[in-house]
C-alpha positions as a Markdown table, in Angstrom:
| # | Residue | x | y | z |
|---|---|---|---|---|
| 1 | Met | -15.3 | 5.6 | -39.3 |
| 2 | Ser | -12.5 | 3.3 | -38.4 |
| 3 | Leu | -11.9 | 1.8 | -35.0 |
| 4 | Tyr | -8.4 | 0.9 | -33.8 |
| 5 | Lys | -7.6 | -1.0 | -30.7 |
| 6 | Val | -5.1 | 0.9 | -28.6 |
| 7 | Pro | -2.9 | -1.2 | -26.2 |
| 8 | Phe | -2.5 | 0.2 | -22.8 |
| 9 | Asp | -0.5 | -0.8 | -19.8 |
| 10 | Phe | -1.4 | 0.4 | -16.3 |
| 11 | Thr | 1.4 | -1.5 | -14.5 |
| 12 | His | 3.8 | 1.4 | -15.0 |
| 13 | Glu | 3.7 | 4.4 | -12.7 |
| 14 | Glu | 4.8 | 7.8 | -13.8 |
| 15 | Lys | 7.6 | 9.2 | -11.6 |
| 16 | Val | 6.3 | 12.7 | -10.7 |
| 17 | Phe | 8.5 | 13.8 | -7.8 |
| 18 | Gly | 12.0 | 14.4 | -9.0 |
| 19 | Gly | 11.8 | 11.6 | -11.5 |
| 20 | Tyr | 12.3 | 9.1 | -8.6 |
| 21 | Leu | 8.9 | 8.9 | -6.7 |
| 22 | Ser | 5.4 | 8.3 | -8.0 |
| 23 | Leu | 2.4 | 10.0 | -6.5 |
| 24 | Arg | 1.5 | 6.8 | -4.6 |
| 25 | Gln | 4.9 | 6.5 | -3.1 |
| 26 | Met | 4.9 | 10.1 | -2.1 |
| 27 | Leu | 1.6 | 9.8 | -0.4 |
| 28 | Tyr | 2.8 | 6.8 | 1.7 |
| 29 | Met | 5.9 | 8.8 | 2.6 |
| 30 | Ile | 3.8 | 11.7 | 3.8 |
| 31 | Ala | 1.6 | 9.4 | 5.8 |
| 32 | Ser | 4.6 | 7.9 | 7.5 |
| 33 | Val | 5.8 | 11.4 | 8.4 |
| 34 | Ile | 2.4 | 12.3 | 9.8 |
| 35 | Ser | 2.5 | 9.2 | 12.0 |
| 36 | Val | 4.9 | 11.2 | 14.2 |
| 37 | Gly | 1.7 | 12.5 | 15.9 |
| 38 | Ile | 1.6 | 9.2 | 17.7 |
| 39 | Leu | 4.5 | 10.4 | 19.8 |
| 40 | Phe | 2.3 | 13.0 | 21.4 |
| 41 | Ile | -0.2 | 10.5 | 22.9 |
| 42 | His | 0.1 | 9.9 | 26.6 |
| 43 | Ile | 1.2 | 6.2 | 26.7 |
| 44 | Pro | 4.5 | 4.7 | 27.7 |
| 45 | Ile | 7.5 | 5.6 | 25.5 |
| 46 | Met | 8.2 | 2.0 | 24.6 |
| 47 | Ala | 4.7 | 1.5 | 23.3 |
| 48 | Lys | 5.0 | 4.8 | 21.3 |
| 49 | Thr | 8.2 | 3.7 | 19.8 |
| 50 | Ile | 6.9 | 0.2 | 18.8 |
| 51 | Ile | 3.7 | 1.7 | 17.3 |
| 52 | Phe | 5.6 | 4.4 | 15.4 |
| 53 | Leu | 8.2 | 2.2 | 13.9 |
| 54 | Ser | 5.7 | -0.5 | 12.9 |
| 55 | Ile | 3.6 | 2.2 | 11.1 |
| 56 | Val | 6.6 | 3.7 | 9.4 |
| 57 | Ala | 7.9 | 0.2 | 8.3 |
| 58 | Met | 4.4 | -0.7 | 7.0 |
| 59 | Phe | 4.1 | 2.5 | 4.9 |
| 60 | Met | 7.6 | 2.3 | 3.5 |
| 61 | Thr | 7.0 | -1.4 | 2.6 |
| 62 | Phe | 3.8 | -0.4 | 0.8 |
| 63 | Ala | 5.6 | 2.4 | -1.0 |
| 64 | Phe | 8.7 | 0.6 | -2.3 |
| 65 | Leu | 8.4 | -3.2 | -2.1 |
| 66 | Lys | 7.3 | -5.1 | -5.2 |
| 67 | Ile | 6.1 | -8.7 | -5.0 |
| 68 | Gly | 6.4 | -10.1 | -8.5 |
| 69 | Asn | 4.9 | -7.3 | -10.7 |
| 70 | Ile | 2.5 | -6.1 | -8.0 |
| 71 | Tyr | 3.3 | -3.4 | -5.3 |
| 72 | Ala | 3.0 | -4.6 | -1.7 |
| 73 | Asp | 0.0 | -2.3 | -1.0 |
| 74 | Lys | -2.1 | -3.7 | -3.9 |
| 75 | Tyr | -1.0 | -7.2 | -2.9 |
| 76 | Phe | -2.1 | -6.5 | 0.7 |
| 77 | Phe | -5.5 | -5.1 | -0.3 |
| 78 | Asn | -6.1 | -8.1 | -2.6 |
| 79 | Ile | -5.5 | -10.4 | 0.3 |
| 80 | Leu | -7.9 | -8.3 | 2.5 |
| 81 | Lys | -10.5 | -8.5 | -0.3 |
| 82 | Tyr | -10.1 | -12.2 | -0.5 |
| 83 | Ile | -10.5 | -12.7 | 3.3 |
| 84 | Cys | -13.5 | -10.4 | 3.5 |
| 85 | Arg | -15.5 | -11.5 | 0.5 |
| 86 | Lys | -18.5 | -13.7 | 0.7 |
| 87 | Lys | -17.6 | -17.3 | 0.3 |
| 88 | Ile | -19.7 | -20.2 | -0.9 |
| 89 | Phe | -19.2 | -23.4 | 1.0 |
| 90 | Ile | -20.4 | -26.6 | -0.7 |
| 91 | Phe | -20.8 | -29.6 | 1.7 |
| 92 | Glu | -20.9 | -33.0 | 0.0 |
| 93 | Arg | -21.0 | -36.5 | 1.4 |
């Protein structure tokens, strides 16, 4: 039986919704719409507005911004993984 190497590329996302949005982008857009629920919390209106706009801006950035060849959400999670991982410190004299 012959074995053939098949090249694959996972950097491309298939546009599922209308040919314009991928599943990941649509989930971030739905999450930003759900964040409207913050407006029903009993805190001052200015705080509600600031929190709501910052969450919507973060989700839209995660959905559409690309840094190099990496989307912003994957870039952000890579930074978090780097910060939270166990580090080895070598002290020399």
